[in-house]
C-alpha positions in Angstrom: 78.3 0.3 11.7 74.6 1.1 11.8 71.8 -0.9 10.2 68.7 0.5 8.5 65.2 -1.0 9.0 64.5 -3.6 6.3 68.1 -4.5 5.6 67.6 -8.0 7.2 63.8 -8.6 6.8 64.2 -12.3 7.5 65.4 -11.5 11.0 62.8 -8.9 11.9 60.0 -10.4 13.9 61.7 -13.8 13.8 60.7 -14.4 17.4 57.0 -13.9 16.7 55.0 -17.1 17.0 51.3 -17.2 16.2 49.0 -20.1 15.4 46.3 -20.4 12.8 43.7 -23.1 12.2 44.4 -25.0 9.0 41.6 -27.6 8.8 39.8 -30.7 10.2 38.6 -34.1 9.4 36.1 -36.4 11.1 35.0 -40.0 10.9 32.9 -42.7 12.6 35.8 -45.2 12.3 38.9 -46.4 14.1 41.2 -44.8 11.5 41.4 -41.4 9.8 43.5 -39.9 7.0 45.2 -36.8 8.4 45.9 -35.6 4.8 42.2 -35.4 4.1 41.6 -32.3 6.3 39.7 -29.4 4.9 39.8 -26.5 3.9 43.6 -26.4 4.2 46.2 -29.1 3.8 49.0 -30.3 6.1 52.6 -29.4 5.9 55.8 -30.1 7.9 55.8 -28.3 11.2 52.0 -28.2 11.7 50.5 -29.2 15.0 47.9 -31.9 14.9 45.4 -32.8 17.6 43.4 -36.0 17.3 40.3 -36.6 19.5 39.5 -40.3 20.0 36.4 -42.0 21.4 35.4 -45.6 21.6 32.7 -47.8 23.2 32.2 -51.5 23.1 33.7 -54.8 24.1 37.1 -54.0 25.7 38.4 -51.5 23.1 42.2 -51.7 22.9 43.9 -48.5 24.0 46.0 -47.1 21.1 47.8 -43.8 20.7 48.2 -43.1 17.0 51.7 -43.7 15.7 54.0 -40.8 16.3 51.5 -38.9 18.5 51.9 -38.0 22.2 49.1 -38.8 24.5 47.8 -35.6 26.2 44.7 -36.8 28.1 43.2 -40.3 28.5 40.0 -41.3 30.3 38.1 -44.5 30.5 35.0 -45.8 32.3 35.6 -49.6 32.7 32.0 -50.4 33.6 30.8 -48.8 30.4 33.8 -49.9 28.4 34.1 -46.4 27.1 37.4 -44.6 26.4 38.4 -41.1 25.2 41.8 -39.6 24.4 43.4 -36.5 23.0 46.8 -36.8 21.4 49.1 -34.3 19.6 52.0 -34.4 17.1 54.2 -32.0 15.3 53.7 -33.2 11.7 56.3 -34.1 9.1 53.8 -33.3 6.3 53.8 -36.9 5.0 51.2 -38.3 7.4 48.3 -40.3 5.9 46.1 -42.7 7.8 46.4 -43.3 11.6 44.5 -45.6 13.8 42.9 -44.9 17.2 41.2 -47.4 19.6 40.8 -51.0 18.2 38.2 -53.6 18.4 35.3 -51.5 19.8 31.7 -51.4 18.8 31.6 -47.7 18.3 34.5 -45.5 17.2 34.8 -41.8 16.4 37.7 -39.5 15.5 38.2 -35.8 14.9 41.5 -34.3 13.6 42.3 -30.6 13.9 45.5 -29.1 12.4 47.1 -25.8 13.4 50.0 -23.9 11.7 52.7 -21.9 13.6 54.1 -18.8 12.0 57.6 -20.0 13.0 58.9 -23.3 14.2 58.5 -24.7 17.7 60.5 -27.5 19.5 57.9 -28.9 21.8 54.3 -28.5 23.1 53.6 -28.5 26.8 50.3 -29.6 28.4 48.8 -27.8 31.4 45.6 -27.9 33.3 44.2 -31.2 32.0 40.9 -32.6 33.3 38.7 -35.5 32.2 35.6 -37.5 33.0 33.3 -40.2 31.6 30.1 -40.8 33.4 26.5 -41.9 33.0 25.4 -38.9 35.2 26.1 -35.2 34.9 29.8 -34.6 34.6 31.3 -31.8 36.7 32.0 -28.5 35.0 35.7 -28.0 34.1 37.8 -24.9 33.9 40.4 -24.5 31.1 42.8 -22.3 33.0 44.6 -20.8 29.9 44.4 -17.3 31.3 46.5 -18.0 34.4 49.7 -16.2 33.4 50.2 -18.3 30.3 52.9 -17.5 27.8 51.6 -16.6 24.3 50.7 -18.4 22.2 48.2 -20.6 24.0 46.0 -23.3 22.5 43.0 -24.1 24.7 41.1 -27.3 23.8 38.2 -29.4 24.9 36.2 -32.5 24.0 32.6 -33.4 24.6 30.8 -36.6 23.5 27.5 -38.2 24.3 24.5 -40.1 23.0 22.1 -39.2 21.6 23.2 -35.6 21.6 25.3 -33.1 23.6 23.0 -30.1 24.1 23.5 -27.6 25.5 27.3 -27.2 25.3 28.0 -24.5 27.8 31.4 -22.8 27.1 32.3 -19.3 28.4 34.1 -17.5 26.8 33.1 -19.2 23.5 35.5 -21.5 21.7 35.6 -22.7 18.1 33.8 -26.0 17.4 34.3 -29.0 15.1 31.3 -31.3 15.3 30.7 -35.0 14.4 27.0 -35.9 14.5 24.7 -38.5 12.9 26.2 -41.6 14.5 27.3 -42.8 17.9 28.4 -40.7 19.7 27.7 -37.1 18.9 31.1 -35.6 19.4 32.5 -32.1 19.5 36.1 -30.8 19.5 36.7 -27.3 20.7 39.7 -25.0 20.5 40.6 -21.4 21.2 43.8 -19.8 19.9 45.5 -16.9 21.9 48.1 -15.2 19.8 50.4 -12.2 20.3 48.3 -9.2 21.3 45.5 -11.4 22.8 44.7 -11.8 26.5 44.3 -15.5 27.4 41.1 -16.2 29.3 40.0 -19.1 31.6 37.1 -21.0 30.0 34.2 -22.6 31.8 33.5 -25.9 30.1 30.4 -27.9 30.8 27.9 -30.3 29.4 24.6 -31.8 30.8 23.7 -35.4 31.6 22.7 -36.7 28.1 22.1 -40.3 29.3 25.0 -42.7 28.6 28.7 -42.2 28.0 28.9 -38.5 28.9 32.5 -37.6 28.0 34.3 -34.3 28.8 38.1 -33.6 28.5 40.0 -30.3 28.5 43.4 -28.7 28.8 45.7 -26.2 27.1 49.0 -26.2 25.3 51.9 -23.7 25.4 55.0 -24.0 23.2 58.7 -23.8 23.4 
């Protein structure tokens, strides 16, 4: 028996898997409501990244409930901590909590939607540093034979500002400014038909608490 194109549209392209950005939320607090993202809204199967930063008197390390820690860095002398975590959402998430008991807290949430379901996310090429001097430039190696799709991500924070933010090729940015610290989440999606690239990722010495983290995710 032969089959004509279009007889089973649900099966055609079922192996295709692309990511799109849904929305983000930011706060100078130790807790954030994931459902408050904008412009889109969360649903089951979405991927959520949460970028955490804290400084103060012995902040208590905390990975938000249900999330998987991807990258963690701390500078004990400065009592400064930073973390990026990820979760495949159920769609019913509301408020989650990051570091606890610190003087300064900041959180950024970014949500991405797959075109078809995935079982797991896999971290590669992670790097991190917190320093009161100039942090070394990092390379997000997402172009090194990665399997599509790829989500490259990075995180910069500092006080009073992080400028310039030197990223090549450019990445999309979510900023949180006006408090302590100034904080920036970056991401770049490589979908079917794209050619993943390595990204040079760098910030200057901004004074205290210079924070830089990076890596990339693939999916299975």
